[in-house]
Structures are given as structure tokens and as C-alpha cells.
C-alpha positions in Angstrom: 35.6 78.9 91.6 34.5 79.2 88.2 36.7 77.3 85.6 37.1 81.0 83.9 38.3 82.3 87.8 40.1 78.2 87.7 42.4 78.8 84.6 42.5 82.8 85.5 44.1 81.6 88.6 46.6 78.9 87.2 48.0 81.3 84.3 48.8 84.1 87.6 50.6 80.9 89.2 51.9 80.4 86.0 53.7 83.3 85.0 55.0 83.7 88.9 56.9 80.4 88.6 58.4 81.3 84.7 60.3 85.0 86.6 61.1 83.0 89.1 63.2 79.9 86.9 64.3 83.5 84.7 65.1 84.4 88.0 67.2 81.1 88.6 68.9 81.3 85.4 70.0 85.1 86.2 71.7 83.8 89.4 73.3 80.9 87.1 74.8 83.0 85.0 76.7 85.6 87.5 77.8 81.9 89.2 79.5 81.4 85.7 80.9 83.8 85.8 82.1 84.5 89.5 83.5 80.5 89.0 85.6 81.4 85.5 86.4 84.5 87.3 88.1 82.9 90.5 89.8 80.5 88.4 91.1 82.6 86.5 92.5 85.3 89.1 95.0 81.9 90.5 97.5 83.6 88.9 98.4 79.8 87.0 97.6 78.1 83.5 94.6 75.8 84.1 94.0 73.9 81.5 90.3 73.6 79.6 87.6 72.1 79.0 85.5 73.7 76.1 84.9 77.2 77.7 85.6 75.9 81.7 88.6 76.3 83.1 89.8 73.8 85.4 93.3 72.6 88.0 94.6 69.4 87.4 96.3 70.2 91.4 95.3 71.1 94.4 94.7 74.9 94.3 93.5 77.0 97.6 90.5 78.4 95.1 89.6 76.0 92.2 87.1 74.2 94.1 85.1 77.0 94.9 86.1 77.7 91.8 85.1 75.0 90.1 82.4 74.5 92.3 80.2 78.3 91.2 81.2 77.0 87.1 79.1 73.2 88.0 76.5 75.4 90.1 76.0 78.1 87.6 75.6 75.7 84.7 73.2 73.9 86.3 70.7 76.5 87.7 71.5 78.3 83.7 70.4 74.6 82.5 67.2 74.5 85.1 65.9 78.0 85.1 66.3 78.0 81.1 64.5 74.8 80.9 61.5 75.0 84.0 61.2 78.6 82.2 60.1 77.3 78.5 57.9 75.0 80.3 56.3 76.8 82.0 55.6 79.5 79.5 54.3 77.0 77.4 51.8 76.2 80.5 50.9 80.1 80.7 49.8 80.0 76.6 47.3 76.1 77.3 45.8 78.4 80.1 44.9 81.3 78.2 44.1 79.9 75.2 41.6 77.2 77.5 40.5 81.2 79.1 39.6 82.8 75.4 37.8 79.7 74.5 35.9 80.5 77.8 35.6 84.0 77.3 34.6 83.1 73.7 32.3 80.4 75.1 30.4 83.2 77.1 30.5 85.8 75.3 28.1 83.8 72.8 25.8 82.4 75.3 25.2 86.0 76.8 24.6 87.2 72.6 22.0 84.3 72.2 20.2 84.9 75.5 19.8 88.5 74.6 19.0 87.5 71.1 15.8 85.6 72.9 15.3 87.9 75.5 15.0 90.7 72.3 12.0 87.9 70.1 10.6 86.5 73.4 10.4 90.6 74.2 8.8 91.4 71.4 6.4 88.5 70.5 5.2 89.9 74.4 4.5 93.6 73.5 2.2 92.3 70.5 -0.2 90.2 72.8 0.0 93.0 75.3 -0.9 95.5 72.5 
């Protein structure tokens, strides 16, 4: 496997991981909203911690709502941070792939230029 193929495969892998992390972000957003709706639908007035509703007294759905809110928030933060990480990795792989392609093209250009010169010299001697 050449270095160019390796970079191409790694860029594809990073693209896949980036997509999976953004799907994780979307799942976290759904859990977060579901937890907030679950907590607000209990019918009592909840306590608020910035934008997160919670109950101090035990209610049947309060634990489910709070667990959905916390897991959703964690998935949002983790999915977004990992998505940015893989996006930067993919950018680096693509930059290195461009460098490898430019190097290969310059080598091919030099090779064809050299071949043209040698053909001209050989054609002068054959005549």
C-alpha cells in the first residue's frame, strides 16, 4: 500500500468517525429534550438549575427525566468535541494527500520533460 493510498483510507475513516460523532450529538440532543419534556410533564413546579429542571422530592418520573437530561448533555458535549477532533484529523490527512499528489505530479512532469530531451538527443544521433 502506498503512502497516498494510506492517506486516502485514513481520510475516509476520519470522515466516517466524524459522521458517527455528529449522529451521537443528534442522539444527545434528542435525549436532552426528551428528559426536559419528561421532567416538565410531571405536573409539579420543578426547581431549575440554569436551564435544567429537576425535583428535590422523589417523583416516579423524576429520575428518568434527570438521567435523560444528563446522558443527553454528555452525548452532546462528547459528540461535538469528537466531531471537531475528527474533522481536524481529516483536514490534516487531506492536506498531506494534496502534498503527496503535488510531489507525484512534479516528479511525473520532470520525468516526461527528461524523456522528451532524451528522445530529441537520440533522434539527432539516428539521423
